[in-house]
N, C-alpha and C positions, 0 to 999 in steps of 0.2 A: 885792165885798161880803162882810163877815164877819158871822156870826151867833153870838152868845154865849148859851148856855142855862145856866141855873143853877137849883138847887133853893133853896127858902126855908131860912132858918136853923131851928135846933131850936125846937120848940114845946112848950108845956105837955103836949099830948096825946102827943108823942113820948116825953117823960119818964115818962108814965103808961102807956105801951104801949097807947094807945087808937087805934082806927082813925079816920083823918081823910082825907076826900076833899073832899066838898062842905061838910061841917061845918067849923068853924074853931076854932082856939085860938091864943092870943097867942104871940109869940116869947118864949123864956126869955132870961135874961141871957146865957147861952151862945149862943143863937141870934142875939142882937144882936151879940155879939162875932164870931161867924162872918161875919156880914154886913160888919162893919167890916174884917175880915181880907180879904174879897173886894174891898172898896173899895180897900184898900191895895195889893192885888195889881194891880188894873187901873191904879192911879196909878203904881206902880213900873214897869210895863210900858209906860206912856205910851199906854194904850188909852182912847180916847174913843168916844162913841156918837153915832149919828145920831138914834136914838130909843130909848126904854126902855119896854118893855111888861111887864105882869104879868097873872096871872090875876085874877079878881075876889076871890080869897081875901085877907083882911086880912094873913095871914102872908106871902104872896108880895108884896103891895104894900108892906108895911112893909120887907121885905128889900130890895126894889128902891129904895125911897127912901133907905135907908141906903147902899147900894152906889153910887148915882148921885144924890147930893143936889142937884146943879146942874141936874137934868133933870126935866121933867114926866113922871110915870109914867102911861101910858095903860093902863087895865084892859081886858082882852079876855075876854069870856065863852067864846070859842072855845078858849082855852088853859086853861080851868078844869080843876082836878084831876078825877080819875075819881070817879064816884059809887059808893059802896059799899053803897047801898041801906039796908036795915034794920040793917046792921052799923055804920053811921056812929056815931062816938063810943063804941062798945062796946069792951070789952077785946079786945085782939088774940087772946087764947087762945080766944075764942068763935068765931073764923072757922072755916068748914068746911074740912076737910083734903082731901076728895075728893068728886067727883060724877061718876057715870058719864057719859062723853061730853065732859067738860071737857078743853080743850086746855092750859089754863094756870090759874094761881092765880086770875086775875081772872075767868075764865069761871065759877068756882064761885059767884060772887055774883049772876049774872044772875037766877036764880029768886027772889032776895030783893030785887029792885028795883035791883040794881047795873047799871052800864053794861058792855057788852061791850067788851073791850080793843080790838078792831078798829074799833069805832065811835069810841072815844076817839081812836085814832090818826088816823082819817080827819078827825075834827073839828079836831084840833090841826094836822095837816098843811095842811088847807084854810085855816085862819086864818093860819098862818105864810106860806104862799105868797101869799095876798091882800095881806098887809102888805109882803112882799118886792117885789111889783110896784110 
């Protein structure tokens, strides 16, 4: 079994340098082009899929539908992007730069309602392993 993981195409918030995890913004024309290029890559390599999954974010689902138009895309909450708490949709420059005791960038956001990166990893891994079975 092979597992292919990919990120969604560029979004409006990416171009505006806004934080997006659980909040959503649409794919840009460039993001759509990126997804089309991924589709072409898989076709050129003769890669087909047994199943196609995406997070529940519109940007991820739209990307998956472009990349694999002949497949039904199943949305899974367990692979949903990380929650950045009160920083969702805010300009990236507002993100905190340091917090005593934090081990990573993501840990900085826990006091603001964001998810702990370890919890996100466990959630995603559990979902992927369940589907792989």
